[in-house]
C-alpha positions, 0 to 999 in steps of 0.5 A: 138247353138240353143237358144231355147234349152237353155231357162235359158239364154239370147243371148246378142251377137253372132260373127264369130271370124275367127281369132281363128276359133271359133263361139263366143256367149255372154250369160246372165243367166236370173235368176242369172245374170251370164255372160257366154262366149262360144267359139265353135270350133273344138279344143278337148282340152276343157277349162272351167273357172269361174272368179270373180271380186275381188277388194281388199281393203287392203294388207291382201291377202284375195283374194289370201287366198280365192283362195287357200281355196275354193279348200279345200273342198265343199258341194258335195266334202267334202274332205280336198283337192279335188284339189289335188285329181283331180291332182292325178286322172284326165286327166286334161291338165290344173288345177289351180287357179290364183289371179290377182290384180282385179280378181280371176279365176279358169280354168280347161282343158281336152281332155276327155269329162267325165273328163272335166265334172267332173272338171267343177263339182268340180270347180263350187261346190268349188267356190259356196259352199266351206267348209270355213264356217264350217271349220276355219282350212282351213283359218288357214292352207292356210292363216295364223295361230299362232303356239305354240308347248307349253307354253314355246316355241316361238310363230311363224306365219305360213301358205301357202300363208303367206310363198308364199308371204314371198318368193315373197317379198324377190325378189327386182323385186317383191318389185319394181312391187308392189310399181309401182302399188301402186304409179300409182293407190293409190285410186284403188284396184291396190294400194294394194297387192292382193296376200298379204303383209307378214306384213299385212296378219296376220291382216286378220280376219276369219270373213272378209275372209268369208265376202269377199267370200259372197260379191264377189262369186255370179253368178251375179259377175261371168264370165264363159267361155266355149271353144272347141268342146263339146255339149255346150247346154248340158253343159249350161243346166247342169250349170243352173240346178246344180248351177246357178238356185239356185241364184237370181241376186243381185247387186254386187259393184265390178267395178274397179274404174278409177284412176284419173290422177295426176297433177304432177309425183309422186316420191317414194323410197323403200328398198330391202334386200341384203346379206352382200356379195352383194354391196349396191353401184350401185345396185338400181332400177330406174323406170319410169312408165306411165299410157296409157289410158285404156284397152278397146281400143284394137288397142291402146293396140296392138300398145303399145305392138309394141312400147314396142318392138320398143322403149325398149325391142328389142336389140338396141331399142333406150331407152335401147341403150341410157341408156346403153351408158350413164351408167345408170344401167347395165340392161335395161328392162321394159314392157307394163303392160296390163291385168288391167283396166289402162295399163302402160308402164315402163322403168327400169334400174337395177344395177343403181346409185340412184344419176342418177335418174334425168339423167335417166328421162332426157335421156328417155324424150330427146330420145322420143322427138327426135323420135317424131321429126324424126319418129319411125324406120319403120323397127323396127315397121315392125319387132314389128308387125310381131313379135307379129302377128307371135305369135298370128297366131302360137298360140303356148303356149307350154304346156298351152292350147291355149283356156286357153290363149284366156280365160285369154286374153278376160278379158282385155276388158270383165272385164271392159265392158260387151259390149266388150267381144271378142275384144282381140281375133280379132287382124288380122285386127288390125295388118293390120291397124297398118301396114298402120298407120306406115307411118301416124305419128300414133305411133309418136302421141301415144308417144307424147300423152301418154309418153311425155304429160302425168303426170299420171306417177311415178318414183319409186326407190328401193335401197338395204339395208344390213340386212333388211331381218334380221331386219324384222325377228327380228321385227316380233320375238319381236312383237310375243314375246310381244304379247305372253307376253300379253296373260293370261295362259288360252289364251296361253293354247288355242293357244297350243290347237289350234296348236295341233287341226290344226295338228290333222285336217291335220293328219286326214285320209279322209273317204272312203265316202268323197273320193268316191265323187270325180268322177273318170274314169276307167283304160279302159277309158285310151288309151294304146297307147303311144305318137308317135315319128316323126323321119325320118332319111335323109342325105345330103352328110354325114350330118344327117337330122332328119325330123319330118313330122307333120302338122305345118300350113305352119311354118318350125321349124329348128334347126341346132345342132353342136356337142361340141366334140372339145370344150376343158374343160376349154372353156366349160363355155364360151359356155354359153357366146357365145350363148348369144353373137351371134345374139346380136352383130354387123355383117358385114352388120347390127348393132345388133339392125337392125339385130334383126329387120331384122330377126323378120320382116321376121321370127319368130326369130332365137335363139342360145342355148345349149342342153345337151342330157343325155343318158337314160341308163347311167347318165355319158353319155351325148351329148352337142350340140350348137343349132341354132333354127329358125322358119319361113314360108316355103318360108322364110327358105332360108332367115333364113339360110342367116341370120344365115350365116351372124351371124356365119361368120361376127359377131364382137366379138371384140366389147368390149363395146357391149360385156360388155353390154351383160355380165352385162345383163347376170349377172343381169338376172342370179341374178334374176333367181337363186333366184326367181327359187331357187328350180330349182337352188338347184335341178340342183346344187344337181344333178351336184354333181354326174350326168355328164350331170347336171355337164356340165349344171351347168358350162354353166348356173348354180351357177358356171357360175354365178360366172364366169360371175360375175368375168368377169363383175367386172374385165372386163378391165383385162379379156376382151381380153382373153374372146374375144380370147376364143369366137373366138376360140370356133366359130372355134371349134363348127361351123364345117361341121363334127359337124352338124346335122339338126332337122326340123319339117314341112309337106313334102312340107315344106321339099322341098328345105331344102337339097339345103340350108343345102349344101350351108350352110355347105360351109361357116362353119369352117375347120382346124384340131381339137382334140376331148376332151376325157372327162370332169372332174367328179362331186364332192359332195359338200352339199352346203347351199347358203345364200340369202336375202330371208326369205324362203328356197328351199331345195333339196336332189338328188341321182342316183338309178342306182348307187345302182343297181336299174332299171328304171320302169314306176311305178316311174312316178306314184311314182312322182305323189304320192310323189308330191301330197300326201306324200310331199304335206301333210308333206311339204306344208300342215303341213310345210307351204311351198308353193310347193314341187316336185319330179323327177325320170329320165330314167338314174337313176337321181332323186331329191326331192325339196321344194319351198318357205319353212319356214323349212330346217332340218324338210324338210330334215327329211321328205325326209329321211322318204320317203322310209318308206311311200312307204314301207307302201303304200297300195291302193284299185283299185279305189285309184290305178286307181286315181294315174295311171290316174294322171300319164297318165295326165302328159304323155298325155299333148297335144303337138303343132307341135314344141313340137312334134318335140322337143320331137322326137329329145330328144328321138333320142338323149336319145336313147328312142324308141317308144317301150321304151315309150310303155313299160313304159305306160304299166307298168303304166297302169298295176301297182299294190300297190306291184309295188309301194312298191318295189320302197322304196329302190330306194328312200332310196338309193338316200337319203343315198347318202346324196347329198343336196343343199339349197338356203335360208335365211342367218339366217336359213342356219347359224342355221342349218349349220351342214347339209352342207360341205360348206355354202356361199352367192349365189350372 
């Protein structure tokens, strides 16, 4: 990059960052003071991010509300929601905004050069020139507002962020996390809730909201990041001309202060809400949390990531093991929390007795003292380093661009020290240094200094309380009623008028002129070629091998798949247990902790799971496969096979004590996921009422599965022998040579030797007569309302359009985008106040509509029922239609990592989807006209008429609207 050609910037630092194959530049914009990081490389998935230090002074959520609000229209893009217009009509590979405890960031990514420029333009305009100063309605919609339909109606609160955070604060894990931050950093911005506490959000005034923007959203307080293969000089000059040159540098007091260490450990107790069906006994969270220096020493930070693995996170890690053995909680978790100025290490015991607090602390201390005295397990350190290094080198972040993840990581140092921008990207030398230090006492010294001889710590206990959510709702209703009673008639009329005015603002159509300000590609800019499927069928004797030949940078991605055709129906749910037991119990040659470390020291890991592949042509046909996934360097694939043999043939399934620990942890994690991902729980449950594959999935991972696990955990002594017998029977049913097929992603040279390994592997598999299970029982429509202690709903309605005689078409993908970001977005999020909404239409005819963290229930179902009317009346000119098509293609054309390409190809093979099918779908998308969309109205009508509904939500709301359901019951 030639600095002479970018005179508006001063070069502060230039480095070759070989770890991520990039040239790094740190610049300063001379006039405005903006900090700019450039990472120049060959990655076509270009990333832009602009971030600001945004330290909150209170828990009103001003930083979070502002993050939502600046994307609701700006000077050059005066729409109500340009963000949604971009989602609908850009080829982005990432588009979002995020509020952290000390910063707010606005990242975008795209592989298309013009699209990338468009995204940059809209985002820079949003942060520097938002419409929030002219449109108070934005603050009221996204943050909070009073709602009063008429003078006699009850006064209520609503707002997108308000409802999002009501959902977040319904989770005991979120309550605990918030209090840990508050307890460790009471005198800093980390001591308040940047996302907003629902009890404080309505204290935020519009003037304070505007003041926060004018104070912090200035280039002098900004951190701008450009990554990838682009003309950096052109982009930098454009930014200078269009935005940065319009500002003069000013001092911005946004430094993140350091919390002084405490003279003694702090103790805090809090409560969280549970339903009447949940126990209060042995249902507390105990946590010990300790601050570990600051984030500027990257070697220490990486060392603590390794210590987190070694001491706590890995199965059999000493802190986890001793706490479980001593009966302190039933699920031990925690983490090394970085991404903030002063990282901290947490140990958490879930499902614990608060009376055990002192014993909890004593066991942690004595265990750490013993490790310092006798030394850290060197194999565990080796495994921890390899585990983290493997992932750093692989740089596989699934659908997230790696440039985005690098751009988040740099803030670990850059936000707190301008002179240390690239530290987090240079880890390979650190891994080598830590390997050498493993034998020098370095890790033991870290434990002694930071975890034992350190009083900057807190003990946070969170206890369950029945009816707490109802108490809060009652208190809020009383507070609002009291406030309403204090108002004059004139003030009441103003509230009614304000409520009406906000709805009119939300209902108002965007003008043609405003819509055309958003730049848009043409249909001809989009490739007409669909994604390639990488499936080469090979055979090792009678075993099928699907080889996905892709450049993987020397890593082999192996999946051994076993047909579950011999599994009797009554044993299907126990497959959900078996997959969580294998690899986590002792074997002939290893205890389970050593087994895990041995695997991670020489590979990227081995994971057991179950995949349910549905037939794209028929929703009653599916293939359940037990899978063993592994990834390793080509030279270590034989080692992976040896470890899999060890697990399959010598696992000690009869270890009752270990089995109970695994069951208790499964129960704990299901409790967390079923509630926190309530939209997924509701949608999958609704699908299970009629879709055979979803019904099967529900039995091994859904609500039914949770109920089984809960029963086994509560009655373990009576049930353990039966469970062990079933697991042993399943191993013999599933892991057999005739059930095996292999999926392998590698280059051609990585395939060499694989067939030999497969032949040897088959020799150890189980034999003996087995009978195929003819079929699994059919699904039953239940229409359930699952009650939780939460204060919001997740509402799902599902159906199958093929049942009604309709066929799948690529236009349904366009409809998904239209509904998710137009009809449902406007009616459920913008007007209804829900945090999210989405839709899905599958090739086999299954589909659903669902809302997320939604204050409503019946109102949302009514929106769902009217979807067909919206589709029937749909019309669009060429520009509008092109926008939806581009947004649809954006979802199809997400750049894939080698492992993702292999997984996609495997899924296509099982689902009987060919490249011709994918090409036809793409053409149907690219050639779609409004009439093709209108034809889909009957599809959604048919789905809604099938009346398959599931809601996960608050006890109060489900009881109020129980006529909707056939069954209402507690989720947990």
